All heavy atoms as TSV, in Angstrom:
chain	resi	resn	atom	element	x	y	z
A	1	MET	N	N	89.486	41.187	33.114
A	1	MET	CA	C	90.385	42.101	33.786
A	1	MET	C	C	90.636	43.298	32.874
A	1	MET	O	O	90.924	43.142	31.693
A	1	MET	CB	C	91.706	41.411	34.106
A	1	MET	CG	C	92.688	42.347	34.774
A	1	MET	SD	S	94.115	41.510	35.465
A	1	MET	CE	C	95.338	41.902	34.240
A	2	ILE	N	N	90.539	44.478	33.433
A	2	ILE	CA	C	90.823	45.708	32.698
A	2	ILE	C	C	92.228	46.164	33.074
A	2	ILE	O	O	92.554	46.286	34.264
A	2	ILE	CB	C	89.805	46.813	33.042
A	2	ILE	CG1	C	88.404	46.366	32.651
A	2	ILE	CG2	C	90.179	48.110	32.331
A	2	ILE	CD1	C	87.312	47.305	33.101
A	3	GLU	N	N	93.045	46.400	32.064
A	3	GLU	CA	C	94.416	46.845	32.294
A	3	GLU	C	C	94.692	48.070	31.446
A	3	GLU	O	O	94.288	48.149	30.290
A	3	GLU	CB	C	95.404	45.734	31.948
A	3	GLU	CG	C	96.823	46.068	32.316
A	3	GLU	CD	C	97.765	44.881	32.217
A	3	GLU	OE1	O	97.333	43.806	31.754
A	3	GLU	OE2	O	98.922	45.035	32.605
A	4	VAL	N	N	95.387	49.026	32.030
A	4	VAL	CA	C	95.775	50.256	31.346
A	4	VAL	C	C	97.289	50.254	31.179
A	4	VAL	O	O	98.027	49.913	32.110
A	4	VAL	CB	C	95.333	51.497	32.159
A	4	VAL	CG1	C	96.002	52.754	31.644
A	4	VAL	CG2	C	93.828	51.651	32.119
A	5	PHE	N	N	97.727	50.635	29.989
A	5	PHE	CA	C	99.146	50.816	29.729
A	5	PHE	C	C	99.401	52.281	29.436
A	5	PHE	O	O	98.685	52.889	28.632
A	5	PHE	CB	C	99.603	49.981	28.517
A	5	PHE	CG	C	99.620	48.513	28.792
A	5	PHE	CD1	C	98.550	47.712	28.416
A	5	PHE	CD2	C	100.706	47.921	29.412
A	5	PHE	CE1	C	98.546	46.362	28.668
A	5	PHE	CE2	C	100.711	46.553	29.664
A	5	PHE	CZ	C	99.632	45.769	29.290
A	6	ILE	N	N	100.404	52.841	30.096
A	6	ILE	CA	C	100.865	54.196	29.824
A	6	ILE	C	C	102.216	54.030	29.134
A	6	ILE	O	O	103.175	53.543	29.740
A	6	ILE	CB	C	101.033	55.026	31.114
A	6	ILE	CG1	C	99.760	55.017	31.957
A	6	ILE	CG2	C	101.489	56.443	30.786
A	6	ILE	CD1	C	98.572	55.684	31.351
A	7	GLU	N	N	102.268	54.415	27.867
A	7	GLU	CA	C	103.498	54.255	27.085
A	7	GLU	C	C	104.289	55.551	27.072
A	7	GLU	O	O	103.726	56.628	26.920
A	7	GLU	CB	C	103.151	53.860	25.652
A	7	GLU	CG	C	102.410	52.557	25.554
A	7	GLU	CD	C	101.980	52.236	24.133
A	7	GLU	OE1	O	102.547	52.798	23.185
A	7	GLU	OE2	O	101.058	51.428	23.983
A	8	HIS	N	N	105.599	55.432	27.206
A	8	HIS	CA	C	106.502	56.582	27.189
A	8	HIS	C	C	107.242	56.593	25.857
A	8	HIS	O	O	107.916	55.628	25.510
A	8	HIS	CB	C	107.498	56.472	28.346
A	8	HIS	CG	C	108.517	57.555	28.367
A	8	HIS	ND1	N	109.817	57.323	28.710
A	8	HIS	CD2	C	108.428	58.879	28.103
A	8	HIS	CE1	C	110.496	58.454	28.649
A	8	HIS	NE2	N	109.668	59.408	28.284
A	9	TRP	N	N	107.073	57.666	25.128
A	9	TRP	CA	C	107.731	57.824	23.837
A	9	TRP	C	C	108.707	58.989	23.928
A	9	TRP	O	O	108.392	60.025	24.502
A	9	TRP	CB	C	106.709	58.114	22.741
A	9	TRP	CG	C	105.801	56.966	22.478
A	9	TRP	CD1	C	104.673	56.639	23.163
A	9	TRP	CD2	C	105.948	55.983	21.465
A	9	TRP	NE1	N	104.097	55.509	22.645
A	9	TRP	CE2	C	104.865	55.084	21.587
A	9	TRP	CE3	C	106.880	55.767	20.458
A	9	TRP	CZ2	C	104.703	53.997	20.749
A	9	TRP	CZ3	C	106.714	54.684	19.623
A	9	TRP	CH2	C	105.640	53.814	19.772
A	10	THR	N	N	109.878	58.831	23.341
A	10	THR	CA	C	110.872	59.891	23.315
A	10	THR	C	C	111.134	60.296	21.876
A	10	THR	O	O	111.388	59.440	21.019
A	10	THR	CB	C	112.193	59.426	23.966
A	10	THR	OG1	O	111.905	58.975	25.289
A	10	THR	CG2	C	113.198	60.550	24.033
A	11	GLY	N	N	111.060	61.604	21.615
A	11	GLY	CA	C	111.299	62.128	20.272
A	11	GLY	C	C	112.782	62.280	19.984
A	11	GLY	O	O	113.625	62.123	20.876
A	12	PRO	N	N	113.127	62.607	18.753
A	12	PRO	CA	C	114.528	62.699	18.359
A	12	PRO	C	C	115.300	63.817	19.067
A	12	PRO	O	O	116.522	63.782	19.122
A	12	PRO	CB	C	114.466	62.946	16.854
A	12	PRO	CG	C	113.111	63.507	16.617
A	12	PRO	CD	C	112.225	62.899	17.650
A	13	TYR	N	N	114.605	64.788	19.609
A	13	TYR	CA	C	115.274	65.899	20.284
A	13	TYR	C	C	115.098	65.844	21.801
A	13	TYR	O	O	115.224	66.837	22.492
A	13	TYR	CB	C	114.768	67.233	19.735
A	13	TYR	CG	C	115.019	67.363	18.257
A	13	TYR	CD1	C	113.970	67.230	17.357
A	13	TYR	CD2	C	116.303	67.546	17.763
A	13	TYR	CE1	C	114.200	67.309	15.992
A	13	TYR	CE2	C	116.537	67.623	16.402
A	13	TYR	CZ	C	115.489	67.505	15.526
A	13	TYR	OH	O	115.722	67.577	14.179
A	14	GLY	N	N	114.761	64.665	22.305
A	14	GLY	CA	C	114.633	64.465	23.733
A	14	GLY	C	C	113.266	64.791	24.311
A	14	GLY	O	O	113.084	64.740	25.518
A	15	THR	N	N	112.298	65.121	23.473
A	15	THR	CA	C	110.959	65.398	23.968
A	15	THR	C	C	110.297	64.098	24.411
A	15	THR	O	O	110.579	63.029	23.884
A	15	THR	CB	C	110.092	66.072	22.897
A	15	THR	OG1	O	110.055	65.221	21.738
A	15	THR	CG2	C	110.658	67.426	22.503
A	16	ALA	N	N	109.432	64.193	25.392
A	16	ALA	CA	C	108.752	63.009	25.915
A	16	ALA	C	C	107.251	63.142	25.710
A	16	ALA	O	O	106.692	64.223	25.847
A	16	ALA	CB	C	109.049	62.830	27.394
A	17	GLU	N	N	106.618	62.031	25.376
A	17	GLU	CA	C	105.163	61.950	25.251
A	17	GLU	C	C	104.690	60.705	25.975
A	17	GLU	O	O	105.379	59.689	25.993
A	17	GLU	CB	C	104.731	61.811	23.784
A	17	GLU	CG	C	104.843	63.031	22.959
A	17	GLU	CD	C	104.233	62.818	21.576
A	17	GLU	OE1	O	103.973	61.661	21.186
A	17	GLU	OE2	O	104.037	63.814	20.881
A	18	TYR	N	N	103.497	60.807	26.545
A	18	TYR	CA	C	102.876	59.667	27.209
A	18	TYR	C	C	101.518	59.428	26.570
A	18	TYR	O	O	100.736	60.353	26.392
A	18	TYR	CB	C	102.720	59.941	28.710
A	18	TYR	CG	C	104.058	60.116	29.382
A	18	TYR	CD1	C	104.637	61.378	29.471
A	18	TYR	CD2	C	104.742	59.027	29.893
A	18	TYR	CE1	C	105.878	61.542	30.056
A	18	TYR	CE2	C	105.978	59.182	30.478
A	18	TYR	CZ	C	106.543	60.449	30.562
A	18	TYR	OH	O	107.775	60.606	31.145
A	19	ARG	N	N	101.263	58.185	26.200
A	19	ARG	CA	C	100.001	57.801	25.575
A	19	ARG	C	C	99.448	56.582	26.297
A	19	ARG	O	O	100.197	55.797	26.863
A	19	ARG	CB	C	100.194	57.486	24.096
A	19	ARG	CG	C	100.610	58.698	23.291
A	19	ARG	CD	C	100.777	58.348	21.817
A	19	ARG	NE	N	101.148	59.514	21.052
A	19	ARG	CZ	C	100.284	60.298	20.410
A	19	ARG	NH1	N	99.007	60.029	20.447
A	19	ARG	NH2	N	100.704	61.344	19.731
A	20	SER	N	N	98.142	56.424	26.239
A	20	SER	CA	C	97.510	55.336	26.979
A	20	SER	C	C	96.759	54.383	26.060
A	20	SER	O	O	96.373	54.740	24.948
A	20	SER	CB	C	96.527	55.910	28.001
A	20	SER	OG	O	95.486	56.599	27.344
A	21	SER	N	N	96.571	53.170	26.556
A	21	SER	CA	C	95.688	52.206	25.909
A	21	SER	C	C	95.005	51.393	27.000
A	21	SER	O	O	95.552	51.189	28.079
A	21	SER	CB	C	96.453	51.296	24.940
A	21	SER	OG	O	97.461	50.579	25.596
A	22	VAL	N	N	93.775	50.970	26.699
A	22	VAL	CA	C	92.972	50.208	27.660
A	22	VAL	C	C	92.720	48.827	27.069
A	22	VAL	O	O	92.291	48.703	25.920
A	22	VAL	CB	C	91.626	50.920	27.948
A	22	VAL	CG1	C	90.807	50.116	28.945
A	22	VAL	CG2	C	91.856	52.346	28.453
A	23	TRP	N	N	92.975	47.812	27.877
A	23	TRP	CA	C	92.817	46.423	27.450
A	23	TRP	C	C	91.842	45.725	28.381
A	23	TRP	O	O	91.852	45.944	29.582
A	23	TRP	CB	C	94.169	45.715	27.496
A	23	TRP	CG	C	95.151	46.286	26.519
A	23	TRP	CD1	C	95.772	47.499	26.591
A	23	TRP	CD2	C	95.624	45.680	25.326
A	23	TRP	NE1	N	96.601	47.680	25.520
A	23	TRP	CE2	C	96.526	46.568	24.726
A	23	TRP	CE3	C	95.360	44.459	24.709
A	23	TRP	CZ2	C	97.175	46.270	23.538
A	23	TRP	CZ3	C	96.010	44.174	23.533
A	23	TRP	CH2	C	96.906	45.070	22.949
A	24	TRP	N	N	90.985	44.890	27.798
A	24	TRP	CA	C	90.021	44.115	28.580
A	24	TRP	C	C	90.184	42.658	28.170
A	24	TRP	O	O	89.964	42.295	27.021
A	24	TRP	CB	C	88.603	44.593	28.291
A	24	TRP	CG	C	87.564	44.111	29.261
A	24	TRP	CD1	C	87.540	42.934	29.941
A	24	TRP	CD2	C	86.402	44.814	29.663
A	24	TRP	NE1	N	86.441	42.843	30.732
A	24	TRP	CE2	C	85.706	44.004	30.580
A	24	TRP	CE3	C	85.849	46.036	29.331
A	24	TRP	CZ2	C	84.517	44.389	31.156
A	24	TRP	CZ3	C	84.664	46.403	29.916
A	24	TRP	CH2	C	84.017	45.598	30.825
A	25	ASP	N	N	90.587	41.848	29.120
A	25	ASP	CA	C	90.813	40.415	28.886
A	25	ASP	C	C	91.701	40.158	27.673
A	25	ASP	O	O	91.424	39.291	26.841
A	25	ASP	CB	C	89.486	39.675	28.756
A	25	ASP	CG	C	88.712	39.635	30.057
A	25	ASP	OD1	O	89.350	39.719	31.128
A	25	ASP	OD2	O	87.473	39.527	30.007
A	26	GLY	N	N	92.777	40.933	27.563
A	26	GLY	CA	C	93.754	40.717	26.503
A	26	GLY	C	C	93.434	41.347	25.161
A	26	GLY	O	O	94.181	41.161	24.202
A	27	HIS	N	N	92.356	42.100	25.071
A	27	HIS	CA	C	91.973	42.769	23.821
A	27	HIS	C	C	91.977	44.270	24.032
A	27	HIS	O	O	91.366	44.767	24.992
A	27	HIS	CB	C	90.573	42.334	23.373
A	27	HIS	CG	C	90.451	40.871	23.136
A	27	HIS	ND1	N	90.926	40.258	22.000
A	27	HIS	CD2	C	89.939	39.888	23.915
A	27	HIS	CE1	C	90.690	38.969	22.070
A	27	HIS	NE2	N	90.094	38.704	23.229
A	28	ARG	N	N	92.654	44.980	23.133
A	28	ARG	CA	C	92.658	46.439	23.255
A	28	ARG	C	C	91.283	46.971	22.881
A	28	ARG	O	O	90.770	46.683	21.806
A	28	ARG	CB	C	93.718	47.074	22.365
A	28	ARG	CG	C	93.830	48.586	22.624
A	28	ARG	CD	C	94.940	49.227	21.871
A	28	ARG	NE	N	94.584	49.219	20.454
A	28	ARG	CZ	C	95.421	49.482	19.477
A	28	ARG	NH1	N	96.676	49.752	19.741
A	28	ARG	NH2	N	95.029	49.464	18.230
A	29	ILE	N	N	90.701	47.756	23.777
A	29	ILE	CA	C	89.370	48.299	23.524
A	29	ILE	C	C	89.388	49.809	23.328
A	29	ILE	O	O	88.409	50.374	22.850
A	29	ILE	CB	C	88.375	47.921	24.641
A	29	ILE	CG1	C	88.835	48.465	25.983
A	29	ILE	CG2	C	88.173	46.418	24.696
A	29	ILE	CD1	C	87.771	48.405	27.052
A	30	ALA	N	N	90.499	50.464	23.707
A	30	ALA	CA	C	90.584	51.912	23.529
A	30	ALA	C	C	92.050	52.335	23.508
A	30	ALA	O	O	92.906	51.687	24.112
A	30	ALA	CB	C	89.855	52.641	24.643
A	31	ARG	N	N	92.272	53.427	22.808
A	31	ARG	CA	C	93.609	54.014	22.749
A	31	ARG	C	C	93.434	55.517	22.906
A	31	ARG	O	O	92.560	56.119	22.276
A	31	ARG	CB	C	94.260	53.685	21.417
A	31	ARG	CG	C	95.650	54.225	21.265
A	31	ARG	CD	C	96.299	53.770	20.015
A	31	ARG	NE	N	95.447	54.073	18.861
A	31	ARG	CZ	C	95.763	53.809	17.621
A	31	ARG	NH1	N	96.872	53.195	17.350
A	31	ARG	NH2	N	94.952	54.129	16.640
A	32	GLY	N	N	94.255	56.107	23.756
A	32	GLY	CA	C	94.174	57.549	23.965
A	32	GLY	C	C	94.524	58.304	22.705
A	32	GLY	O	O	95.485	57.970	22.021
A	33	ARG	N	N	93.743	59.311	22.392
A	33	ARG	CA	C	93.993	60.106	21.189
A	33	ARG	C	C	94.965	61.237	21.432
A	33	ARG	O	O	95.558	61.757	20.513
A	33	ARG	CB	C	92.682	60.680	20.678
A	33	ARG	CG	C	91.741	59.615	20.210
A	33	ARG	CD	C	90.484	60.209	19.667
A	33	ARG	NE	N	89.573	59.136	19.286
A	33	ARG	CZ	C	88.528	59.313	18.536
A	33	ARG	NH1	N	88.236	60.511	18.090
A	33	ARG	NH2	N	87.758	58.306	18.241
A	34	LYS	N	N	95.105	61.611	22.692
A	34	LYS	CA	C	95.940	62.750	23.040
A	34	LYS	C	C	97.246	62.282	23.661
A	34	LYS	O	O	97.272	61.350	24.453
A	34	LYS	CB	C	95.194	63.649	24.023
A	34	LYS	CG	C	95.949	64.868	24.425
A	34	LYS	CD	C	95.151	65.734	25.381
A	34	LYS	CE	C	95.997	66.919	25.818
A	34	LYS	NZ	N	95.333	67.717	26.814
A	35	ALA	N	N	98.343	62.958	23.300
A	35	ALA	CA	C	99.631	62.709	23.931
A	35	ALA	C	C	99.818	63.726	25.054
A	35	ALA	O	O	99.442	64.888	24.918
A	35	ALA	CB	C	100.751	62.834	22.915
A	36	PHE	N	N	100.375	63.283	26.150
A	36	PHE	CA	C	100.605	64.140	27.304
A	36	PHE	C	C	102.099	64.299	27.538
A	36	PHE	O	O	102.884	63.417	27.197
A	36	PHE	CB	C	99.965	63.525	28.557
A	36	PHE	CG	C	98.467	63.466	28.504
A	36	PHE	CD1	C	97.823	62.402	27.887
A	36	PHE	CD2	C	97.706	64.478	29.062
A	36	PHE	CE1	C	96.441	62.349	27.831
A	36	PHE	CE2	C	96.323	64.431	29.003
A	36	PHE	CZ	C	95.691	63.373	28.382
A	37	THR	N	N	102.488	65.388	28.152
A	37	THR	CA	C	103.891	65.592	28.497
A	37	THR	C	C	104.198	65.104	29.905
A	37	THR	O	O	105.356	65.096	30.312
A	37	THR	CB	C	104.282	67.078	28.377
A	37	THR	OG1	O	103.417	67.851	29.211
A	37	THR	CG2	C	104.181	67.555	26.936
A	38	ASP	N	N	103.165	64.679	30.637
A	38	ASP	CA	C	103.328	64.199	32.001
A	38	ASP	C	C	102.586	62.869	32.168
A	38	ASP	O	O	101.402	62.764	31.823
A	38	ASP	CB	C	102.766	65.250	32.976
A	38	ASP	CG	C	102.958	64.849	34.410
A	38	ASP	OD1	O	104.073	65.042	34.934
A	38	ASP	OD2	O	101.996	64.324	35.011
A	39	ALA	N	N	103.264	61.870	32.694
A	39	ALA	CA	C	102.665	60.539	32.855
A	39	ALA	C	C	101.491	60.551	33.826
A	39	ALA	O	O	100.499	59.850	33.618
A	39	ALA	CB	C	103.723	59.542	33.330
A	40	ASP	N	N	101.572	61.346	34.880
A	40	ASP	CA	C	100.483	61.416	35.853
A	40	ASP	C	C	99.215	61.995	35.236
A	40	ASP	O	O	98.107	61.523	35.519
A	40	ASP	CB	C	100.892	62.237	37.078
A	40	ASP	CG	C	101.963	61.550	37.911
A	40	ASP	OD1	O	102.024	60.301	37.914
A	40	ASP	OD2	O	102.747	62.264	38.565
A	41	ASP	N	N	99.372	63.019	34.389
A	41	ASP	CA	C	98.209	63.594	33.704
A	41	ASP	C	C	97.562	62.570	32.779
A	41	ASP	O	O	96.345	62.442	32.724
A	41	ASP	CB	C	98.599	64.827	32.893
A	41	ASP	CG	C	98.981	66.012	33.758
A	41	ASP	OD1	O	98.638	66.013	34.962
A	41	ASP	OD2	O	99.633	66.932	33.231
A	42	CYS	N	N	98.390	61.834	32.055
A	42	CYS	CA	C	97.894	60.804	31.144
A	42	CYS	C	C	97.115	59.743	31.927
A	42	CYS	O	O	96.011	59.355	31.544
A	42	CYS	CB	C	99.063	60.174	30.400
A	42	CYS	SG	S	98.595	58.947	29.174
A	43	GLU	N	N	97.681	59.304	33.036
A	43	GLU	CA	C	97.023	58.278	33.849
A	43	GLU	C	C	95.704	58.784	34.425
A	43	GLU	O	O	94.707	58.071	34.432
A	43	GLU	CB	C	97.948	57.822	34.974
A	43	GLU	CG	C	97.372	56.690	35.782
A	43	GLU	CD	C	98.346	56.110	36.792
A	43	GLU	OE1	O	99.571	56.147	36.555
A	43	GLU	OE2	O	97.870	55.624	37.824
A	44	SER	N	N	95.689	60.009	34.881
A	44	SER	CA	C	94.467	60.591	35.440
A	44	SER	C	C	93.325	60.596	34.426
A	44	SER	O	O	92.196	60.217	34.739
A	44	SER	CB	C	94.765	62.011	35.915
A	44	SER	OG	O	93.603	62.663	36.299
A	45	VAL	N	N	93.624	60.984	33.196
A	45	VAL	CA	C	92.600	61.046	32.148
A	45	VAL	C	C	92.102	59.650	31.785
A	45	VAL	O	O	90.900	59.427	31.627
A	45	VAL	CB	C	93.141	61.794	30.910
A	45	VAL	CG1	C	92.215	61.638	29.724
A	45	VAL	CG2	C	93.339	63.266	31.240
A	46	VAL	N	N	92.993	58.688	31.664
A	46	VAL	CA	C	92.566	57.350	31.269
A	46	VAL	C	C	91.790	56.666	32.401
A	46	VAL	O	O	90.852	55.909	32.141
A	46	VAL	CB	C	93.744	56.489	30.757
A	46	VAL	CG1	C	94.638	56.020	31.878
A	46	VAL	CG2	C	93.244	55.309	29.951
A	47	LEU	N	N	92.121	56.951	33.652
A	47	LEU	CA	C	91.346	56.397	34.760
A	47	LEU	C	C	89.934	56.972	34.766
A	47	LEU	O	O	88.960	56.244	34.996
A	47	LEU	CB	C	92.034	56.671	36.097
A	47	LEU	CG	C	93.357	55.951	36.349
A	47	LEU	CD1	C	93.938	56.346	37.702
A	47	LEU	CD2	C	93.218	54.449	36.240
A	48	GLU	N	N	89.818	58.247	34.492
A	48	GLU	CA	C	88.496	58.880	34.393
A	48	GLU	C	C	87.692	58.257	33.246
A	48	GLU	O	O	86.499	58.001	33.380
A	48	GLU	CB	C	88.653	60.381	34.169
A	48	GLU	CG	C	87.353	61.133	34.140
A	48	GLU	CD	C	87.549	62.628	33.956
A	48	GLU	OE1	O	88.563	63.170	34.443
A	48	GLU	OE2	O	86.675	63.248	33.320
A	49	PHE	N	N	88.360	58.000	32.121
A	49	PHE	CA	C	87.699	57.342	30.990
A	49	PHE	C	C	87.147	55.980	31.405
A	49	PHE	O	O	86.001	55.638	31.088
A	49	PHE	CB	C	88.671	57.178	29.818
A	49	PHE	CG	C	88.179	56.204	28.779
A	49	PHE	CD1	C	87.256	56.605	27.827
A	49	PHE	CD2	C	88.621	54.894	28.766
A	49	PHE	CE1	C	86.776	55.703	26.883
A	49	PHE	CE2	C	88.155	53.983	27.830
A	49	PHE	CZ	C	87.227	54.389	26.880
A	50	CYS	N	N	87.956	55.192	32.104
A	50	CYS	CA	C	87.521	53.851	32.508
A	50	CYS	C	C	86.275	53.904	33.386
A	50	CYS	O	O	85.342	53.126	33.183
A	50	CYS	CB	C	88.648	53.128	33.246
A	50	CYS	SG	S	90.001	52.595	32.179
A	51	VAL	N	N	86.257	54.821	34.323
A	51	VAL	CA	C	85.109	54.934	35.223
A	51	VAL	C	C	83.866	55.356	34.438
A	51	VAL	O	O	82.786	54.781	34.619
A	51	VAL	CB	C	85.413	55.915	36.371
A	51	VAL	CG1	C	84.160	56.225	37.169
A	51	VAL	CG2	C	86.493	55.345	37.277
A	52	LYS	N	N	84.011	56.341	33.566
A	52	LYS	CA	C	82.856	56.831	32.799
A	52	LYS	C	C	82.381	55.831	31.749
A	52	LYS	O	O	81.196	55.596	31.597
A	52	LYS	CB	C	83.186	58.162	32.130
A	52	LYS	CG	C	83.229	59.319	33.087
A	52	LYS	CD	C	83.492	60.615	32.359
A	52	LYS	CE	C	83.489	61.788	33.322
A	52	LYS	NZ	N	83.754	63.057	32.628
A	53	ALA	N	N	83.305	55.252	31.009
A	53	ALA	CA	C	82.932	54.391	29.883
A	53	ALA	C	C	82.690	52.936	30.281
A	53	ALA	O	O	81.839	52.273	29.693
A	53	ALA	CB	C	84.018	54.446	28.804
A	54	LEU	N	N	83.438	52.453	31.265
A	54	LEU	CA	C	83.357	51.033	31.622
A	54	LEU	C	C	82.714	50.793	32.985
A	54	LEU	O	O	82.445	49.650	33.344
A	54	LEU	CB	C	84.762	50.417	31.606
A	54	LEU	CG	C	85.544	50.611	30.299
A	54	LEU	CD1	C	86.957	50.087	30.447
A	54	LEU	CD2	C	84.825	49.959	29.135
A	55	GLY	N	N	82.527	51.864	33.739
A	55	GLY	CA	C	81.859	51.733	35.021
A	55	GLY	C	C	82.731	51.342	36.193
A	55	GLY	O	O	82.248	51.104	37.289
A	56	LYS	N	N	84.050	51.241	35.970
A	56	LYS	CA	C	84.947	50.903	37.073
A	56	LYS	C	C	86.380	51.269	36.729
A	56	LYS	O	O	86.730	51.469	35.566
A	56	LYS	CB	C	84.856	49.432	37.440
A	56	LYS	CG	C	85.369	48.475	36.396
A	56	LYS	CD	C	85.286	47.043	36.917
A	56	LYS	CE	C	86.184	46.125	36.136
A	56	LYS	NZ	N	86.368	44.862	36.826
A	57	LYS	N	N	87.199	51.336	37.778
A	57	LYS	CA	C	88.622	51.594	37.596
A	57	LYS	C	C	89.292	50.331	37.068
A	57	LYS	O	O	88.800	49.220	37.281
A	57	LYS	CB	C	89.265	51.996	38.915
A	57	LYS	CG	C	88.842	53.358	39.399
A	57	LYS	CD	C	89.591	53.719	40.666
A	57	LYS	CE	C	89.179	55.108	41.140
A	57	LYS	NZ	N	89.917	55.485	42.356
A	58	PRO	N	N	90.426	50.477	36.391
A	58	PRO	CA	C	91.138	49.285	35.901
A	58	PRO	C	C	91.693	48.453	37.051
A	58	PRO	O	O	91.956	48.964	38.141
A	58	PRO	CB	C	92.261	49.875	35.041
A	58	PRO	CG	C	92.421	51.266	35.500
A	58	PRO	CD	C	91.112	51.717	36.029
A	59	ASP	N	N	91.878	47.181	36.782
A	59	ASP	CA	C	92.460	46.279	37.758
A	59	ASP	C	C	93.959	46.492	37.901
A	59	ASP	O	O	94.542	46.209	38.942
A	59	ASP	CB	C	92.193	44.820	37.353
A	59	ASP	CG	C	90.705	44.538	37.252
A	59	ASP	OD1	O	90.012	44.666	38.273
A	59	ASP	OD2	O	90.229	44.216	36.146
A	60	LYS	N	N	94.580	46.984	36.822
A	60	LYS	CA	C	96.035	47.140	36.816
A	60	LYS	C	C	96.409	48.296	35.906
A	60	LYS	O	O	95.846	48.459	34.837
A	60	LYS	CB	C	96.676	45.831	36.327
A	60	LYS	CG	C	98.182	45.822	36.377
A	60	LYS	CD	C	98.697	44.461	35.972
A	60	LYS	CE	C	100.215	44.436	35.994
A	60	LYS	NZ	N	100.741	43.157	35.524
A	61	VAL	N	N	97.414	49.081	36.344
A	61	VAL	CA	C	97.977	50.152	35.524
A	61	VAL	C	C	99.474	49.871	35.394
A	61	VAL	O	O	100.168	49.690	36.395
A	61	VAL	CB	C	97.770	51.547	36.160
A	61	VAL	CG1	C	98.456	52.620	35.339
A	61	VAL	CG2	C	96.283	51.851	36.294
A	62	THR	N	N	99.941	49.819	34.154
A	62	THR	CA	C	101.361	49.539	33.894
A	62	THR	C	C	101.950	50.698	33.100
A	62	THR	O	O	101.396	51.104	32.079
A	62	THR	CB	C	101.516	48.239	33.058
A	62	THR	OG1	O	100.910	47.169	33.782
A	62	THR	CG2	C	102.981	47.934	32.810
A	63	ARG	N	N	103.059	51.214	33.594
A	63	ARG	CA	C	103.779	52.271	32.869
A	63	ARG	C	C	104.962	51.640	32.170
A	63	ARG	O	O	105.801	50.989	32.797
A	63	ARG	CB	C	104.247	53.360	33.826
A	63	ARG	CG	C	103.080	54.175	34.387
A	63	ARG	CD	C	103.583	55.374	35.126
A	63	ARG	NE	N	102.460	56.128	35.699
A	63	ARG	CZ	C	102.591	57.312	36.240
A	63	ARG	NH1	N	103.770	57.893	36.291
A	63	ARG	NH2	N	101.535	57.931	36.742
A	64	LEU	N	N	105.011	51.838	30.887
A	64	LEU	CA	C	106.114	51.280	30.089
A	64	LEU	C	C	107.123	52.349	29.768
A	64	LEU	O	O	106.823	53.502	29.662
A	64	LEU	CB	C	105.563	50.690	28.791
A	64	LEU	CG	C	104.496	49.620	28.950
A	64	LEU	CD1	C	103.929	49.248	27.587
A	64	LEU	CD2	C	105.086	48.401	29.624
């Protein structure tokens, strides 16, 4: 099972960042290098990565 996590980070001055990680059968196989200011943009990029690199969309996307 491929699962994507979108993590929400908040900076000390209220700034927000979203970062992604891709897990396959409980093992992290990729981590997004870029931080996004919008969760939808972050998710869009990581879904594109999954299709290109793994050949399919993830089974589950979780926003933390």
